[in-house]
C-alpha positions in Angstrom: 120.2 131.7 -78.3 121.8 128.7 -80.1 120.1 127.4 -83.2 121.0 123.8 -84.1 119.8 124.1 -87.7 122.3 126.8 -88.6 125.3 124.6 -88.1 123.9 121.8 -90.2 122.8 124.3 -92.9 126.3 125.8 -93.1 127.9 122.4 -93.4 125.4 121.3 -96.0 126.0 124.5 -98.0 129.8 124.1 -97.8 129.6 120.5 -98.9 127.3 121.4 -101.8 129.7 124.1 -102.8 132.7 121.8 -102.8 130.7 119.2 -104.8 129.8 121.7 -107.4 133.4 122.9 -107.7 134.7 119.4 -108.1 132.0 118.7 -110.7 132.9 121.8 -112.7 136.6 120.9 -112.5 135.9 117.4 -113.6 133.7 118.5 -116.5 136.4 120.9 -117.7 139.3 118.4 -117.5 138.2 114.8 -117.5 135.5 115.0 -120.2 137.8 116.6 -122.9 140.6 114.2 -121.9 138.2 111.2 -122.5 137.3 112.5 -125.9 140.9 113.0 -126.9 141.9 109.7 -125.5 139.2 107.9 -127.4 140.3 109.7 -130.6 143.9 108.6 -130.1 143.1 105.0 -129.2 140.7 104.5 -132.1 143.1 106.3 -134.5 145.9 104.0 -133.5 143.7 100.9 -133.7 142.6 102.0 -137.2 146.2 102.6 -138.2 147.3 99.2 -136.9 144.6 97.5 -138.9 144.8 99.6 -142.0 148.6 99.5 -142.5 149.0 95.7 -142.7 145.8 95.5 -144.8 147.3 98.0 -147.3 150.6 96.1 -147.4 148.8 92.8 -148.0 146.7 94.5 -150.7 149.8 95.8 -152.5 151.6 92.4 -152.3 148.5 90.7 -153.6 148.2 93.2 -156.5 151.9 92.7 -157.3 151.4 88.9 -157.3 148.3 89.2 -159.4 150.1 91.4 -162.0 153.0 88.9 -162.1 150.5 86.1 -162.9 148.7 88.3 -165.4 152.0 89.2 -167.2 153.1 85.5 -167.3 155.9 85.7 -164.8 157.4 88.9 -166.0 158.0 90.6 -162.7 159.6 93.7 -164.3 156.3 94.5 -165.9 154.5 94.2 -162.6 157.1 96.6 -161.0 156.7 98.9 -163.9 152.9 98.9 -163.7 152.7 99.5 -159.9 155.6 102.0 -160.1 153.7 104.0 -162.8 150.5 104.0 -160.7 152.5 105.3 -157.7 154.2 108.0 -159.8 150.9 109.2 -161.3 149.4 109.3 -157.8 152.4 111.2 -156.5 152.3 113.7 -159.3 148.6 114.2 -158.7 149.2 114.7 -155.0 152.1 117.1 -155.7 149.9 119.2 -158.0 147.2 119.5 -155.3 149.5 120.7 -152.5 149.2 124.1 -150.9 152.5 125.8 -150.4 
């Protein structure tokens, strides 16, 4: 005897199984990719904002030192160069070979 409910149950179960498989695949691939994509995008955005800000800060510091030293730009170069050398020596001493 034919049971009409069995056919619809089978198709419903198959559809639910496919939907679960797609959901698991999406959770394992798309969700980590979204997190990585956000990290890359926000990192690039932060870098594109921070780099020009750092350059402008250094130019402003140099200009301020030139004004402070009364137009002697060699003293401003010497001061900023000394700061960078001290920072580099500190970083070099903290490295892990």
